[in-house]
N, C-alpha and C positions, 0 to 999 in steps of 0.2 A: 461381576455377577450381581443381579438384582433380585430382591425378594418381591414377588408379585402375588397379589391376592386373587385366588381363583375360587369364587363361590364361598369365601370364608376361610379358606386354607391357603397359607402362604407356601410358595414353591420357589426354588432357585431357577432363574431364567437368564439366559444370555441373549442379548439383542445385537443386531448389526450396528446399532448406534454406539453401544459401549465397546464393541469389539469389531471395528470396521474392517473392510477388506484389506486396507493398507497394513493394518496391524497383523492380520493373518498372513499376509505375504512376507512380512518381516520375520515372523516366528518360523516360517517354513522355508526361508530363502536358501538354506543350505541342505535341504532335504530332497531326496528323490522319491516320489510317490509311485510305487508300483501297484497297478491295479491288476489283481489276479482274478481272471474271469471276466468275460464280456457278454453276459447274458441278460439278466433282469435289471440289476442295479449298475453294472459296470459301465455301460455306455453313457448314461445320464451323468453319473458322478464324475467320470473321467473327462468328458467333454466340458462340463461346467468348470472343473478344476483347470483344464487347459485354457479355456477362454478367460478365466480369472487370473492367468499369469503364473500358475504354478508349474514346477518341473514334474511332468507326469510321463510315465511309460506304461505300456500294457504288456502283461504276460498271458499268452494264450497258446493253445496247441496249434501247430502250423497247419495240420491237415484237418481243419475244422471249418464249418460255416461261419463261426464267430470270428475266426481269423480274417476271413474275407470281408465280413461286416466291418471289422476294425480298419482294414485297409480302405474300404469305401468311406469311412468316417474321417479319413485323413491321417491315420497313424501310419508311420513309415517303417517298414521292416528294416531292422538293423540300426535304426535311429531312435524310434519311439515305440516300436513293436518288436517283441522278442518272444522266444520260447519261454515257457514258465520258469524253468530253473535259472535262466540267464537274467530274467527280470527280477527274480527273488534275490539273486546275488547283487544286482545293481541297486536295488531299492533300500532305502533306510526306513521307509514306512511301507509295510506290505498290507494293502487293502484286500482282505480275503473275501471276495464277493462271489464265490461259487455258491451253488445250491448247498443246502445242508448235507445232502448225500455226497455231493462232489467234494465238500470240505473234508469229510471223513476219509474219502479215498485218497485225496492229495496231501493230507496232513503230514505224512512222513517226509515228503519232499519239501514242504514249507518249513517244517521244524528244523531241518539241518541248515537252513539259511538264516535262522533267527539268531544272529550273533549279538553280543552284548550292546545295548544302547539302541537297538532298533525298536520299532513300534509295530505291533500286530493290531490291525484295525478290522472290526466287524461292522456289519449293518444289521445284525440279528444276533440275539444272545444265545441261540440254540447250542452251538458247538461247545461253548464254555460252560453254560448252565448244566448241560447234560454230559459233562466231560467223562463221567464214568461209563457212559454208553457210547460216546463218540470217540473217546481216546484222545481228544484235543486238549492237551495239558502243556501250556507254554512254559519255556524256561523262565527262571526267576529274574533274569537280568534284562528283560525287555518290557516295554510298556504294553499293556493290553487295554485297548480302548474301543469305544463303540459310538458310531453316529448312525441313527436309524431314521431316515426320512419317513414321514407318515404318508406314504403313497408309493406308487410304482416309480421305477426309474424313468419311464416315459413321461409321467406327470412332473417329475423333478426337472427334467430337461425342458419340457414345454413351458412350465411356469418361469424358469430361468430366462428363456428367450423372450418371454412377455414382460420381463423386468420385475417379476414377482418372486416370492420365496415359498418353499414348502417347509412347514414346521418339522423339526426333527427332535428326537430325544438323544441325549448323550450320556455315556457312562464310562467310568474308569474301573476296571477290574484289578489292574496292577500298575503301580507307578514306580518303576525301577529307576528312572532317570531324574525324577523331580520335575520333569517337563510335560508330564502326561496331560495335565489340564490345558496348558497352552496349545499343545499339539492337537488335542481332540476338538477344542473349540475352533481353532484355526481351520482344521479340516472341515468342521461343520459349516463354517462360514464359506469356505472355498467350494464346497459341493453345491451351495445354493440354498441353504436353510433360511427360512424366514426368521424364526427364532429357535433357540435350543432350550429344551427343558431337561432337568436332571432326572435320571433314573438309575437303575442298576441293571446288570445283565439279566438277572433272574426276573425282575419285574418287567423288563422289556419283552422277554420271550413269553412270559405268562400272559401279559396283556395282548401280545401280538397273536399268539395261537388262539386265544379266546376270541379276539376280534375277527380273525380270518374265518373261523368256524361259526362265528356269530353274525353280528350285524353287517360286517363288511362283505361277506360272501355267502356263507352257509345258511344263516337264518334268513337273509333277505331273499335268496333264491327259494327257500321253503315257503316264505310268506307270499311271494309272487305267485308261486305255483298253486298254493291253496286258494288264494282269491281268484285267480284266473279260472281254475277248475270249477269253483262254485258258480261263477258267472256263466261259464259255458254250459254247465249242467242245467242252468235255469234259462237257457235259450238265447243268451247273448252271443253275438257274432264274434269270431276271433279278433277282428279289428277293434270292436268296442271293448272287449275284455282286455286286450293288450293295452289300449290307450288308457283305460281307467285304472289299470294295475301298475303299468311300468312307465309309459310315455309321459303322462302328466306329472308323475313323481320326479322322474329324472330330468325332464326338459323344462318344467315350469316351477315346481315347488322346491326341489332341493337346492337349486342355485339361490333362491330367496332365503331359504333356511341358512345356507352357508354365509350369506351376506348379513343377515339380521337376527338369526336365531329362531327356534321353534315357538318361543313365546310371542315373538312378533308375528309369525305366521298365524297363530291362533287368534291374535287380536285383529288381523287384517283380512280374514277370509269371510265368506258369507255367514250370516247368523245361523243358517241351517247346518253348514259344515262345521261351524264353531261348536254348536250344541252337540252334534254327533261325536266330534273328536273328543270333547271334554268328557262325554258320557262313556266312551269306549276305550280310551287309552289305558286306563288302569286295569281293565279286564284283560287286555293283551299283555300288559306287564305281569299281572298275576299268573296268567297262563304260561308265559314263557320263562319267568324267573327260575322255576325249578329246573328247567332244561339248562339254563346258563350256569346254575349252581353245580349241576352234575358235570357240565363241560369244564368248569374251572377246576373242579376236584380231579378230573382226569388229566388235565394239563399239569397241575401241581404234583400229581403222583408220578409224572413221567410217562404215563401210558400213551398219551397222544404222540409224544416224541418217539417212543419205541415203535408205535404203529407206522410212523413215517419212515423211520430207519429200516424197519423190516420190509415194508412194501417197496420202497425206493431201491432196495438192494437186490430185488428179484430180477432175473434175466428177462422176464416177460412184462416188466413194469410198464414200459412205453406202450406196448400193445394193449394192455388192459386199460391204461389211462386213456388211450384214444377211443376205446369202446365206451368208456364212461362219458367222455366229452361229446362223443357222437350222439349219445342218448339225449344230452342237453341240447345240442345243436339242432337235432332233427325233431325235437318235441314241437308240438303245434304252437306253443306259446312263443318260442324263439324263432320259428319259421315265420310266424305272423310279425314278430319284431323286425326281422330282416326286411320284410315288405314295407312296414311302417317307416323304417329308416330311409329306404329308397324314395319314399314319397315326400320326405321333408323338402321344403322349398330350396334349401341350399344344395340339394342333390339333383335339382331339376333345372 
């Protein structure tokens, strides 16, 4: 583990240079990694682990679309693909990768297969951090660990196939065996992490829930919508409004920011753009910071978690979710976006 300076603050970081794949393979050579759930994170993590030479099996409900997806991905029923309980019994490391709501429902089944010395692995701190609400309280004689890739399972897999790595956080909630650190880092390397930075289950879920509701999804959609609507109300066409709001940002500027940083972007744009960005960014910060402060308080109080638990447990959740997604999908801005994407050169 290395101490790396991030903007003046040192943090614990594990790189692939100091903990190479060969070391990860040695640490886990006698382990059977059971991936429970094949939805958002399951496919990317399991396929990367398999390609990296680890002993991986999948636990999934047989009468489900995700069972069929697992078969299509090369998992073999009876050999590497099993019903959930059988996979839990066979696995020495149970990667609990169901949705937060799914974890609550399935926890009694998982719990009875957590015998002494096994490891319970999460990619989200929700179930453990809010255990009084979720009921997910592991036995004391198992390791409880976390690797949280900073992106979707699709991105994790795509970057792995490109020979790149997606950064991940790691955490140890419970070290019953004395092997939790080696296990969690080996798994982090195995799933395709670029580097691993230390956190806790609580900090992971607080930052994750804030990020999802903030700049990663909620806030960015709100900002997109606000700018698009102002441009449209002032006579700009849907194409122009979408290109200036979304397309230029996602296709041109964000890749450069990812490569070089926002400071580089400010230094390398036109003087007109530079002056405007420097004049306006603090106004946007000051306007939005109170919203982020309110959001963080709601996350820390457990209110956001409870809202998720309550809404996801309702029988009509999927129906109402589809209605909300339809509102986004059929909005003028994202209908314009669908047309813009079709017109990109690579699609013609």
